[in-house]
N, C-alpha and C positions, 0 to 999 in steps of 0.2 A: 580283891586285894589286888594288888599289882605288885609284879616281882620285879627288884632291882634288875640290871642286867650288865653282864660283867662277859668279856672278850678275852680269850686265850691269846697269847701273842701270833699265831700261826693266824687264828679268824680272824684278827686286827688285820695283819697284813693282806690277807687274801680279800678283806671286806675295801680297804684301800685301794687295791689294784683294779676294782671293778668299774666298769663305766656308768655313768650319772643315772641313764635310766634303771639298770638293775641295780644298782646300788640303793636308789629311792624304793626299788619293790621289796627288796630284801630287807632294808629299814622297816618298812610299814611292816612286813610279817615278822619281824623280831617283835615290834610293838605290840600286835594283838596276842604273839606268843606271852609277851610279857603278862599280860593280864589274865590269861587264861592258858596255861601251859599243857595241862592233860586235857584239852578238849580234842576228842578224836578227829573233828571233820579238821583242826589245823596241823597236829602231830599224829606221829605214831610211835608206839615204842618197838626200839630195835631187836632182833631177836639173837640168841646166841649166849653161852656164860659169857665172853668174852665183852660182849656189849650191854652187860646187866645193866639198866639203869639209863641207857642211853636213849632219846628220843631222836626224831629229822622230822624235820617241814620241809616240805618241797616247793618251790618257788619257781616255776619253770623248769628248767634243765637243771636248776641250780639246787643242792641240799644243806640245810643247815643243820646240824648236828648239836646237839647241847644236851645238859643235864638239868636236874633243878635241886639246889640246896632248899627244901623243905623248912628246916630250921630257920634258917638266914635269911629266907625268902629271896633269894637268889636265883636267876637264870643264867648258866653258864655256858656261853656260846664256844664250843670246842672247837669247829671246823666248818668252813663256807668254802664249798666246792662243787665242780660238775657233778654231775649224778654219776658217770661210769667209774670216776677216781675217788668220790669218798669214803666208800666203804673197806679199800684196799689198803687205807693208811691209818684207820681207827685204831 
């Protein structure tokens, strides 16, 4: 089952500002996540009460934070940022 992918406005802006190579790598990772968002080799569940239900995927020094709507089969990309900044802003 492949999940549909939706970007938040912040994630879309971040994605559009990336250079071509990084954008391609992140797009490939999001494509893999859409086919298997709960695969432990691709993403991890974030810890903490305020981060419940969020998952994170690593693409080099970048992190893609997302949540999965199981009923609607949608992968919501919430944030695409550098590793050091992403968890502070969630």
